[in-house]
Residue, then its C-alpha position, 0 to 999 in steps of 0.5 A: x439897659x437899666x444897668x448902664x443907667x444905674x452906673x451913670x447915676x452912681x458916677x454923677x453922684x460921685x462926681x457931684x459929691x467930689x465937687x461939693x467936697x472941694x467947695x466945702x474945703x474952700x469955705x471952711x475956716x483955717x482952724x478946721x483944715x489943720x493936719x490933725x483934722x485931716x488925719x481924723x478924716x483920713x482915718x475915718x475914711x479908711x474905717x468906712x472903706x474897710x467896713x464897705x469891703x467887708x460887707x461886699x465880701x460877705x455879700x459876694x460870698x453869700x451869693x456865690x454859696x447860694x448859686x453853688x447850692x442851686x447849681x448842684x441841685x439842678x445838676x442832681x435833678x438833671x442826672x436823675x432824669x438822665x439816669x431814669x431815661x436810660x433805665x426806661x430805655x433798658x426796660x423795653x418798648x413797654x416804657x416808651x410812653x413813660x420815656x416820652x412823658x419824662x422828656x415832656x416833664x424835663x422840658x417843662x421843668x427846664x422852662x419852670x427853672x429858666x423862664x424866657x425873659x430876664x424879668x420872670x422868676x422861676x415857677x417852682x410850684x407849677x401845678x402842670x409840672x407836678x401833675x406830669x411827675x405824678x402821671x409819670x409815677x403812676x405809669x411807672x407803677x402800672x408797668x407790668x414787669x415780666x422778669x427780674x430784670x424789668x422788676x429791678x429797672x422798675x424799682x430803680x425808676x420809681x426810686x428816681x422819680x421819688x427822689x426828683x419829687x422830693x427834691x433830694x431831701x425836699x430842700x432844693x425847692x425852698x432854697x431856689x425859692x428863697x434865692x429868687x426872692x433876693x434875685x441879684x443875678x439872672x437865673 
């Protein structure tokens, strides 16, 4: 709703500026309207246009890079959650409670990343979500592996939950938080 309004305001400002320029052109004395003066104005306008294009290009490049990095981090977390769910399914019925908790964590984390409503920012430090992940980790540690296969699956699941908790090097949380402070697009 606000974007069309902004577009209309910009259009009105540009139209008024053009009208003002035409009015000033009629008022100026003849010695200010020589070919030399027009050449200087044309050159100055070209420089301003080139600098504007350069700044916009850098802005779009930075936004694209930021989006790609955040997208990659979210995809990595999702892949870890899917892999952990598969490991816990292979572990057996003893891990069903942990799987249910993992599904609850995934739903809560999705809501944290992508809150309802365009005005809400991602909540990356939701204590409830952090507590769910800690409880999942505790449940994984408490599993009693009865054979080598279950021990291996448990170790892999613990490694994945540590990877999710650390955010693949601990950087995804700070990058997403930085991006949400300079929010140009809807997450």
